[in-house]
Backbone bond lengths (Angstrom), bond angles and torsions (degrees), N, CA, C in turn:
res aa  C-N    CA-C-N  psi(-1)  N-CA   C-N-CA  omega(-1)  CA-C   N-CA-C  phi
1 M - - - 1.464 - - 1.529 110.49 -
2 M 1.311 115.66 154.99 1.457 122.84 178.85 1.527 109.55 -105.80
3 S 1.319 116.56 145.78 1.465 121.99 176.04 1.515 109.14 -116.04
4 I 1.342 116.38 124.44 1.454 121.36 173.39 1.519 107.81 -91.78
5 L 1.322 117.63 116.24 1.463 121.95 178.55 1.519 107.41 -97.32
6 L 1.319 115.25 105.95 1.454 123.12 -168.46 1.529 111.07 -105.73
7 A 1.338 116.89 104.11 1.460 121.82 -178.04 1.525 110.64 -81.79
8 T 1.330 116.67 136.18 1.457 120.03 -179.71 1.524 110.93 -147.87
9 Y 1.345 113.28 157.53 1.465 119.33 174.29 1.524 109.53 -158.77
10 N 1.314 116.32 107.70 1.470 124.23 168.57 1.535 115.50 50.25
11 W 1.319 117.69 43.80 1.463 121.06 170.01 1.529 108.10 -142.00
12 P 1.321 117.28 69.47 1.473 120.79 -175.71 1.520 114.24 -62.16
13 Q 1.336 117.58 -29.83 1.464 119.57 179.63 1.531 110.83 -63.81
14 A 1.325 116.44 -42.13 1.462 120.91 177.47 1.529 110.42 -70.59
15 L 1.327 116.49 -42.22 1.460 120.69 179.95 1.529 110.92 -59.11
16 K 1.317 116.91 -36.55 1.464 121.23 178.45 1.527 110.69 -59.57
17 L 1.344 117.53 -47.81 1.456 120.84 178.81 1.525 111.25 -63.63
18 C 1.321 115.91 -41.08 1.462 120.77 178.85 1.527 110.88 -59.63
19 L 1.330 116.25 -49.47 1.462 120.37 -179.51 1.524 111.47 -64.60
20 E 1.314 117.25 -40.56 1.463 119.69 179.06 1.525 111.05 -63.41
21 S 1.331 117.30 -35.99 1.466 119.98 177.10 1.528 110.85 -68.23
22 L 1.322 117.21 -34.54 1.470 120.55 176.02 1.527 110.96 -70.74
23 G 1.319 117.04 -27.33 1.456 120.62 179.86 1.514 114.10 -73.93
24 T 1.336 117.04 -11.41 1.469 120.88 -179.32 1.526 112.05 -109.78
25 Q 1.326 117.76 23.85 1.461 121.12 -178.87 1.530 112.28 -69.43
26 T 1.314 115.73 142.63 1.467 120.60 176.06 1.525 111.00 -69.45
27 D 1.320 117.08 -27.75 1.464 124.26 177.02 1.525 106.99 -112.26
28 Q 1.321 116.97 113.49 1.465 120.56 -175.33 1.531 113.28 -111.49
29 D 1.324 116.61 24.86 1.457 120.58 176.39 1.527 109.33 -91.16
30 F 1.322 115.13 69.30 1.464 120.11 -179.94 1.521 109.46 -157.08
31 E 1.310 114.81 165.38 1.462 122.51 172.10 1.519 108.64 -120.70
32 I 1.318 115.91 161.62 1.467 121.23 176.44 1.520 108.71 -118.73
33 I 1.321 115.93 128.03 1.457 121.37 172.19 1.520 106.86 -116.40
34 I 1.328 116.43 113.95 1.458 121.06 179.95 1.519 108.74 -85.41
35 A 1.326 115.35 117.12 1.469 122.45 -179.87 1.520 107.44 -96.89
36 D 1.318 116.01 98.04 1.464 123.24 -169.76 1.530 110.44 -101.75
37 D 1.335 115.00 115.60 1.463 120.94 -175.72 1.533 112.12 -89.00
38 G 1.350 115.93 43.78 1.453 119.79 171.63 1.512 116.13 101.48
39 S 1.341 117.85 29.46 1.466 120.57 179.72 1.529 111.33 -66.15
40 S 1.331 115.05 162.23 1.459 121.41 178.92 1.526 110.89 -78.49
41 K 1.331 116.31 179.94 1.463 121.96 -175.75 1.527 112.85 -64.22
42 E 1.315 117.70 -22.18 1.464 120.40 179.44 1.524 111.53 -60.62
43 T 1.327 115.95 -38.39 1.465 120.44 177.24 1.522 110.64 -67.77
44 Q 1.318 117.66 -42.62 1.462 122.08 177.05 1.529 110.60 -58.59
45 Q 1.315 117.10 -43.87 1.464 121.58 -179.45 1.524 111.22 -64.67
46 L 1.322 116.50 -41.02 1.466 120.59 177.28 1.520 110.99 -59.92
47 I 1.334 115.87 -47.68 1.466 120.63 -178.53 1.520 110.53 -62.87
48 D 1.320 117.97 -42.99 1.470 121.62 179.13 1.530 110.86 -60.63
49 N 1.324 116.85 -40.43 1.459 120.64 -179.55 1.526 112.28 -68.47
50 I 1.324 116.23 -39.88 1.465 120.42 -176.66 1.521 112.10 -75.34
51 K 1.325 117.33 -42.09 1.467 120.11 -171.92 1.532 113.08 -66.36
52 A 1.331 117.27 -20.76 1.462 120.48 -177.72 1.522 112.36 -60.45
53 N 1.334 117.25 -36.54 1.470 120.82 -177.90 1.525 112.19 -123.04
54 F 1.319 116.76 26.45 1.463 120.74 -177.01 1.532 110.14 -85.72
55 P 1.335 118.37 144.25 1.472 120.67 -175.55 1.528 115.34 -72.07
56 V 1.338 118.02 -18.16 1.471 120.73 177.72 1.523 108.77 -128.57
57 A 1.328 115.41 163.06 1.466 120.68 -177.11 1.526 111.41 -69.47
58 I 1.334 115.83 138.00 1.463 122.71 175.40 1.519 108.44 -122.96
59 R 1.328 116.68 129.64 1.459 121.72 171.79 1.525 108.87 -120.74
60 H 1.319 115.55 143.41 1.458 121.18 -175.45 1.521 109.73 -116.56
61 L 1.335 116.57 114.23 1.461 122.08 175.11 1.521 107.83 -103.67
62 W 1.318 117.16 131.25 1.471 121.87 -175.51 1.519 109.51 -130.78
63 Q 1.321 115.68 142.76 1.460 120.73 171.06 1.519 108.79 -131.19
64 E 1.316 115.67 156.00 1.464 121.04 -178.35 1.525 110.83 -61.40
65 D 1.330 115.40 143.52 1.461 121.06 179.58 1.529 109.79 -74.52
66 Q 1.325 115.49 103.01 1.465 121.60 176.41 1.525 109.52 -126.47
67 G 1.321 115.47 39.40 1.454 120.11 -176.03 1.521 110.03 94.28
68 F 1.324 116.18 -179.51 1.458 122.72 -175.79 1.535 110.19 -70.38
69 R 1.332 115.72 103.14 1.469 121.00 179.85 1.531 109.66 -128.51
70 K 1.316 114.57 49.45 1.466 120.96 -178.15 1.529 111.94 -59.89
71 T 1.331 116.75 -36.81 1.465 119.90 -178.19 1.526 111.16 -61.52
72 R 1.309 116.83 -39.34 1.469 121.32 -177.35 1.529 111.29 -67.87
73 I 1.328 117.54 -46.62 1.461 119.68 -178.15 1.528 111.12 -71.76
74 L 1.321 117.41 -30.53 1.464 119.24 176.52 1.528 110.85 -68.35
75 N 1.312 117.30 -36.95 1.467 119.03 176.95 1.528 111.32 -65.04
76 Q 1.328 117.18 -34.79 1.464 120.00 174.65 1.524 110.16 -65.11
77 A 1.325 116.59 -38.31 1.458 120.76 179.30 1.530 111.23 -67.98
78 I 1.323 116.62 -39.55 1.472 120.35 177.15 1.523 109.92 -59.69
79 A 1.326 116.44 -46.37 1.463 121.23 -179.22 1.526 111.41 -63.43
80 A 1.339 116.85 -35.66 1.466 121.25 -176.28 1.516 113.53 -82.05
81 A 1.320 117.37 -15.49 1.463 120.97 -174.44 1.524 112.09 -61.71
82 R 1.317 116.19 132.05 1.464 121.66 175.61 1.529 111.55 -87.91
83 G 1.324 116.22 -21.87 1.455 120.32 178.65 1.515 111.57 -78.03
84 N 1.330 116.12 155.49 1.471 119.88 177.74 1.521 111.99 -92.88
85 Y 1.344 116.33 -4.06 1.465 121.33 177.38 1.524 108.02 -127.64
86 L 1.340 116.59 132.04 1.459 122.41 -173.08 1.520 110.73 -113.27
87 V 1.322 116.14 130.85 1.464 121.36 173.13 1.529 107.50 -116.12
88 F 1.323 116.34 121.76 1.460 121.94 -178.51 1.532 109.13 -93.51
89 L 1.324 114.96 130.10 1.456 121.73 -176.55 1.518 108.42 -141.72
90 D 1.329 116.67 150.42 1.464 120.54 176.90 1.520 110.47 -104.94
91 G 1.320 115.73 150.38 1.459 121.45 -176.97 1.508 114.84 -72.74
92 D 1.334 118.51 -2.46 1.462 121.05 174.58 1.529 110.85 -102.23
93 C 1.335 116.05 19.95 1.468 121.43 179.50 1.527 110.39 -123.30
94 I 1.316 115.49 139.76 1.459 123.12 175.45 1.518 107.43 -106.05
95 V 1.335 117.00 139.79 1.463 120.01 -176.37 1.527 111.50 -108.56
96 Q 1.313 115.42 155.95 1.452 122.20 176.12 1.534 109.20 -77.47
97 P 1.328 118.47 159.51 1.475 120.83 -177.13 1.526 114.75 -60.16
98 D 1.336 117.71 -23.11 1.468 120.59 -179.38 1.525 112.21 -102.96
99 F 1.336 117.22 17.48 1.462 121.42 -177.04 1.525 111.85 -56.97
100 V 1.328 117.06 -50.92 1.467 121.09 -179.61 1.529 110.34 -65.90
101 A 1.322 117.07 -43.35 1.468 120.91 -179.29 1.522 111.19 -61.21
102 R 1.324 117.07 -40.77 1.467 120.55 179.82 1.525 111.47 -68.30
103 H 1.323 116.75 -40.89 1.467 118.71 176.75 1.527 110.76 -64.36
104 R 1.327 116.95 -37.52 1.457 119.00 178.95 1.529 110.85 -65.50
105 E 1.326 116.21 -37.10 1.461 121.16 178.36 1.524 111.53 -63.43
106 L 1.336 116.55 -35.92 1.464 120.86 -177.18 1.528 112.94 -85.53
107 A 1.328 117.30 -15.10 1.476 120.56 -178.38 1.526 109.95 -62.40
108 Q 1.322 115.02 130.84 1.468 120.99 -176.53 1.524 109.23 -152.27
109 A 1.305 116.23 137.03 1.462 120.28 -179.70 1.521 110.36 -56.25
110 G 1.347 115.62 137.05 1.457 120.65 178.61 1.514 114.59 77.89
111 H 1.333 116.91 12.55 1.454 121.14 -177.97 1.534 111.09 -129.55
112 L 1.322 115.57 155.87 1.465 122.97 167.07 1.522 106.64 -123.38
113 V 1.323 116.68 159.63 1.458 121.30 -179.00 1.525 109.55 -122.80
114 T 1.328 116.15 132.06 1.465 120.84 171.85 1.521 107.64 -114.37
115 G 1.337 116.34 114.09 1.450 121.35 -179.38 1.516 111.24 -88.57
116 S 1.322 115.39 -174.18 1.463 119.79 179.89 1.523 109.90 -129.97
117 R 1.308 115.97 -178.06 1.458 120.61 -175.01 1.522 110.71 -138.34
118 V 1.311 114.60 158.09 1.457 122.44 172.11 1.524 106.36 -110.27
119 L 1.329 116.90 122.49 1.457 121.28 -177.11 1.529 110.51 -83.63
120 L 1.322 116.15 132.06 1.460 122.23 176.00 1.528 109.04 -103.19
121 N 1.327 116.66 141.84 1.459 117.89 179.04 1.526 111.08 -81.54
122 Q 1.320 115.94 176.68 1.458 120.49 -173.63 1.522 112.00 -64.69
123 A 1.319 117.47 -40.46 1.463 120.66 -178.19 1.521 111.64 -64.20
124 L 1.329 117.34 -46.07 1.461 120.36 -179.77 1.524 110.68 -67.72
125 T 1.312 116.56 -38.50 1.462 120.24 177.56 1.525 110.85 -59.73
126 S 1.309 116.68 -46.31 1.470 120.82 179.00 1.523 110.94 -61.14
127 K 1.309 116.18 -38.59 1.462 120.42 178.98 1.524 111.04 -63.58
128 L 1.326 116.93 -47.01 1.468 120.77 -178.48 1.526 111.26 -65.29
129 L 1.316 116.85 -37.87 1.463 120.55 179.66 1.527 112.20 -66.85
130 S 1.317 116.49 -18.28 1.463 120.30 178.89 1.533 112.49 -85.61
131 W 1.336 116.83 -12.54 1.464 120.11 179.83 1.527 109.71 -66.75
132 V 1.320 115.83 145.65 1.465 120.59 176.15 1.519 109.95 -66.58
133 H 1.345 116.42 -41.72 1.468 122.32 177.90 1.520 109.77 -142.30
134 W 1.316 115.16 154.62 1.463 120.47 176.47 1.527 109.52 -69.06
135 D 1.343 115.30 138.71 1.463 121.74 -179.55 1.523 108.11 -142.70
136 F 1.325 116.88 102.62 1.461 121.12 -175.85 1.526 111.75 -64.63
137 K 1.322 117.87 -40.48 1.469 120.33 179.85 1.520 110.87 -63.00
138 R 1.299 116.67 -39.90 1.465 121.26 177.51 1.522 110.51 -63.55
139 F 1.332 116.18 -40.25 1.459 120.70 179.59 1.525 111.01 -65.22
140 T 1.327 117.73 -46.25 1.467 120.88 -175.29 1.522 112.80 -75.43
141 A 1.318 118.60 -15.55 1.465 121.32 -179.97 1.521 111.49 -61.69
142 A 1.330 116.20 -28.55 1.465 120.57 -178.82 1.529 111.54 -115.66
143 L 1.312 116.52 27.40 1.466 120.94 -172.25 1.525 112.78 -62.34
144 L 1.321 116.80 -47.55 1.464 119.52 -177.33 1.527 111.25 -64.66
145 S 1.318 117.20 -43.02 1.464 119.72 179.26 1.526 110.90 -65.13
146 Q 1.336 117.12 -34.01 1.461 120.03 176.86 1.526 110.92 -66.70
147 R 1.320 116.62 -35.83 1.473 119.34 177.62 1.522 110.55 -68.00
148 L 1.323 116.83 -43.09 1.456 120.95 -177.98 1.526 112.13 -67.91
149 S 1.323 116.47 -30.27 1.463 120.69 -178.86 1.525 112.64 -90.54
150 G 1.327 117.24 -4.86 1.461 121.03 179.52 1.514 114.42 89.30
151 G 1.321 117.30 10.35 1.459 120.59 177.77 1.514 112.41 -65.96
152 I 1.336 116.18 -34.82 1.463 122.51 175.15 1.524 108.47 -128.38
153 N 1.331 116.87 153.95 1.464 119.54 -177.25 1.525 113.11 -99.49
154 K 1.338 117.33 -1.87 1.466 121.58 176.89 1.523 108.88 -141.92
155 Y 1.310 115.88 146.94 1.466 121.03 178.47 1.524 111.82 -122.44
156 W 1.321 116.58 -55.68 1.464 120.70 -171.89 1.529 114.69 -61.94
157 P 1.334 120.71 -36.59 1.474 118.50 177.75 1.529 113.70 -63.51
158 L 1.343 116.98 -17.21 1.461 120.07 175.69 1.525 111.79 -87.61
159 K 1.339 115.99 -14.18 1.461 120.95 -178.18 1.522 113.02 -105.82
160 I 1.330 116.26 -30.09 1.468 121.22 -177.21 1.519 109.07 -116.23
161 K 1.324 117.49 126.15 1.461 122.04 179.00 1.526 109.03 -115.12
162 L 1.309 115.57 129.55 1.458 121.65 179.13 1.526 109.68 -104.81
163 G 1.316 116.70 147.40 1.452 122.03 -176.00 1.517 114.09 -83.65
164 N 1.317 115.15 -165.52 1.456 122.16 -177.48 1.519 110.32 -80.45
165 G 1.319 116.01 166.76 1.455 120.18 177.20 1.516 111.58 160.37
166 S 1.325 116.36 157.81 1.465 121.01 -177.88 1.521 112.00 -66.45
167 W 1.335 116.98 -17.07 1.463 120.60 177.81 1.531 111.54 -63.36
168 R 1.328 116.62 -17.79 1.460 120.82 178.82 1.532 112.39 -78.36
169 N 1.310 118.11 -15.11 1.463 120.94 -173.18 1.526 112.98 -75.85
170 Y 1.329 115.49 135.95 1.464 121.85 171.96 1.526 108.20 -83.65
171 Q 1.314 116.18 142.47 1.455 120.60 -179.89 1.527 112.88 -86.47
172 K 1.334 116.31 -19.96 1.466 120.62 179.95 1.524 108.90 -155.49
173 F 1.325 116.46 174.99 1.459 119.80 179.17 1.521 110.42 -74.95
174 V 1.329 115.57 131.69 1.463 122.01 171.40 1.525 107.48 -136.75
175 W 1.330 116.68 148.12 1.463 121.29 -179.59 1.521 111.34 -71.27
176 R 1.326 116.23 -29.31 1.463 121.96 -169.97 1.530 112.14 -58.54
177 R 1.321 114.96 136.93 1.461 124.21 171.42 1.527 114.97 65.90
178 I 1.301 117.74 23.58 1.462 119.12 170.94 1.519 107.78 -89.05
179 K 1.309 116.68 114.18 1.456 122.52 -178.58 1.525 109.00 -126.66
180 G 1.329 115.56 113.90 1.462 119.42 179.68 1.513 113.50 -63.63
181 C 1.340 116.58 -15.44 1.460 120.59 179.58 1.520 112.39 -79.54
182 N 1.339 117.84 -3.71 1.463 120.88 -179.78 1.520 109.32 -162.08
183 M 1.328 116.35 87.27 1.455 121.01 174.95 1.524 109.22 -153.98
184 A 1.316 116.80 165.56 1.466 119.98 -174.09 1.520 110.93 -151.24
185 C 1.335 115.38 151.21 1.463 121.54 175.01 1.518 109.03 -160.99
186 W 1.311 116.96 169.47 1.453 121.45 175.75 1.526 109.85 -75.61
187 K 1.308 116.47 142.77 1.463 120.62 -179.34 1.524 110.81 -59.08
188 A 1.319 117.02 -41.38 1.466 120.15 -179.36 1.526 111.69 -61.00
189 D 1.326 116.51 -36.47 1.462 120.33 179.73 1.529 110.87 -70.27
190 A 1.337 116.20 -38.73 1.469 120.01 177.22 1.523 110.60 -63.85
191 L 1.328 116.96 -43.06 1.461 120.70 179.61 1.522 111.70 -67.13
192 A 1.326 116.81 -32.82 1.467 120.92 -177.76 1.527 112.17 -64.08
193 I 1.332 117.41 -27.31 1.471 119.85 178.64 1.529 111.56 -101.87
194 G 1.330 116.41 7.84 1.463 119.74 178.48 1.517 114.04 79.88
195 G 1.339 116.94 19.10 1.453 120.63 179.18 1.522 112.58 68.28
196 F 1.322 116.05 -151.27 1.461 121.05 178.84 1.529 110.33 -77.60
197 D 1.317 115.65 152.89 1.458 121.83 178.12 1.529 108.28 -77.80
198 E 1.330 117.53 105.28 1.458 121.51 -175.35 1.521 113.25 -72.20
199 T 1.315 117.28 -11.00 1.462 118.64 175.95 1.526 111.14 -78.23
200 M 1.333 116.62 -10.46 1.460 120.98 176.00 1.525 108.23 -88.35
201 T 1.319 116.51 104.41 1.458 122.28 179.98 1.522 108.82 -114.94
202 G 1.323 116.30 163.77 1.451 119.87 -174.89 1.519 109.71 79.82
203 W 1.334 115.59 160.13 1.456 120.74 -175.58 1.521 111.59 -69.22
204 G 1.335 116.02 139.07 1.448 119.97 166.52 1.507 117.67 118.64
205 H 1.336 115.02 120.62 1.466 125.37 164.50 1.532 115.99 73.89
206 E 1.332 117.86 4.01 1.460 118.49 173.17 1.522 110.90 -64.27
207 D 1.336 116.95 -28.42 1.459 121.15 177.89 1.534 111.14 -72.11
208 A 1.330 117.01 -41.40 1.468 120.41 177.37 1.527 110.90 -63.32
209 D 1.320 116.46 -39.95 1.458 121.45 177.45 1.524 110.88 -61.01
210 F 1.328 115.82 -44.04 1.464 122.03 179.66 1.529 110.83 -62.19
211 V 1.331 116.54 -46.29 1.464 121.03 -179.66 1.526 110.81 -66.22
212 F 1.327 117.26 -42.45 1.467 119.54 179.17 1.519 111.18 -59.11
213 R 1.340 116.84 -45.83 1.453 119.24 -177.57 1.525 112.02 -68.49
214 L 1.323 118.12 -32.46 1.468 120.51 173.25 1.529 110.49 -63.85
215 Q 1.337 116.20 -46.43 1.461 119.64 179.72 1.525 111.67 -65.04
216 H 1.322 116.19 -38.15 1.460 119.85 177.90 1.531 110.66 -65.37
217 N 1.333 115.82 -22.83 1.471 120.89 177.52 1.524 111.37 -93.01
218 K 1.339 115.85 24.25 1.473 124.24 173.47 1.529 114.12 73.82
219 I 1.337 117.86 19.99 1.454 120.96 174.85 1.534 107.83 -91.82
220 I 1.312 117.35 130.90 1.463 122.32 -176.65 1.530 109.98 -85.66
221 R 1.307 116.26 130.13 1.464 120.77 177.37 1.522 110.21 -83.54
222 K 1.310 114.90 134.48 1.458 122.36 -179.96 1.524 109.14 -122.83
223 S 1.324 117.41 140.27 1.458 121.45 177.82 1.526 110.91 -79.74
224 G 1.333 115.56 135.62 1.457 120.93 175.32 1.514 112.72 -103.16
225 S 1.342 116.58 10.71 1.464 120.93 179.79 1.522 111.03 -64.96
226 W 1.313 115.96 153.84 1.462 122.99 -177.90 1.528 111.16 60.08
227 A 1.330 115.64 32.55 1.463 120.45 177.22 1.520 111.60 -155.99
228 T 1.339 117.20 -48.54 1.472 120.91 -168.62 1.528 114.05 -115.44
229 E 1.321 119.00 16.86 1.466 121.25 -172.96 1.537 112.89 -51.00
230 V 1.326 115.43 135.74 1.467 121.61 174.58 1.525 108.63 -107.54
231 L 1.320 116.16 157.35 1.458 122.26 178.13 1.524 108.21 -96.26
232 H 1.313 116.92 112.91 1.454 121.85 -174.21 1.518 110.25 -95.51
233 L 1.329 116.17 114.94 1.455 121.76 -178.91 1.529 111.50 -69.63
234 F 1.301 115.50 143.29 1.466 120.64 179.19 1.526 110.59 -69.01
235 H 1.309 116.10 138.71 1.465 121.24 172.73 1.516 108.94 -154.00
236 R 1.298 115.98 165.29 1.471 120.40 179.77 1.527 110.04 -64.92
237 I 1.314 116.12 156.58 1.462 121.74 -178.21 1.527 110.15 -66.30
238 H 1.325 115.77 135.43 1.461 119.99 176.97 1.531 110.98 -67.95
239 D 1.323 115.34 163.30 1.459 121.06 172.54 1.532 108.21 -64.95
240 Q 1.326 116.30 114.03 1.459 120.55 -175.00 1.529 112.33 -105.25
241 S 1.319 116.55 23.70 1.464 119.92 -175.66 1.523 112.86 -63.97
242 N 1.340 117.47 -25.43 1.468 120.50 179.79 1.527 112.61 -97.02
243 A 1.331 117.31 -4.83 1.465 120.50 -172.07 1.525 112.55 -61.76
244 A 1.328 117.36 -43.33 1.464 120.37 -178.05 1.522 111.38 -63.71
245 E 1.332 116.34 -41.82 1.465 120.02 178.68 1.523 110.83 -66.36
246 N 1.325 117.18 -41.74 1.468 120.30 178.20 1.529 110.92 -62.29
247 A 1.329 116.51 -41.67 1.463 120.71 178.45 1.527 110.54 -63.59
248 R 1.329 116.82 -40.94 1.467 120.61 178.90 1.521 110.82 -60.46
249 R 1.326 116.62 -40.66 1.457 120.48 -178.62 1.525 111.66 -67.76
250 V 1.331 116.25 -36.94 1.467 118.85 177.47 1.526 109.87 -66.61
251 R 1.321 116.12 -44.55 1.483 119.24 178.76 1.520 110.99 -60.50
252 Q 1.322 116.97 -37.31 1.464 121.08 179.17 1.533 110.18 -62.85
253 K 1.331 116.88 -40.84 1.467 120.50 177.82 1.526 111.15 -66.37
254 I 1.326 115.76 -39.52 1.464 119.30 179.77 1.521 110.10 -62.87
255 L 1.320 115.89 -45.84 1.468 120.29 -179.39 1.520 111.96 -64.07
256 A 1.326 115.80 -40.07 1.463 119.67 -178.48 1.533 111.80 -81.22
257 K 1.334 116.21 -21.02 1.469 122.23 -177.24 1.521 111.28 52.92
258 V 1.336 114.17 47.05 1.447 120.04 176.08 1.506 108.62 -129.60
259 L 1.332 115.81 155.99 1.459 120.58 176.18 1.524 109.33 -85.27
């Protein structure tokens, strides 16, 4: 079984669309673990309402809001996962109906997958948040016009899906296209490196650190582009005051080549 580790913080309207998109997957052999970094009761109420009639199991892990501590709650989610394969997703992303199926197709022993995202602008995001329920067919009906008007920044990766193959493999570590909102690895591999570095707090680069340490532990990085794209809702920029320090620490590990 696969475990979707879904990180969220105080945006229940977006989380609702995300969960509804997961509820319409063509492959439903998975569980959802919501890794909640201190959201208010509104998020808890949303999850309670949705999970009652949801097609797959949902578990909600919550920690007190003491600032951005995504690494800590994700490590709790990794430990709690019943699946042997983990897909990391953020609650401000909507997935395509074949998201789980595509990740399962790309899953391979000794590999991790880094997917990509399609950015939505503020106007389209506001429109989708006003919908009563998520509807992928309704969204794709106007896909080309949304691309031409700037509603989305990519079109073809949502229309053309490419299969598996060694051409997806990275030969070395690169920072490019590492997105914590869409990546996957085996649970055993995540545990072998001690999960995320919990000393990295504040927004930024905890995902790059995680991927680097997996690769340094002989896990091959594979691209999930043109297969697993998620729709990333527009939101204001996070507090990036810790980003430079987090990036410095990752670079230090790369240079030293130590865990």
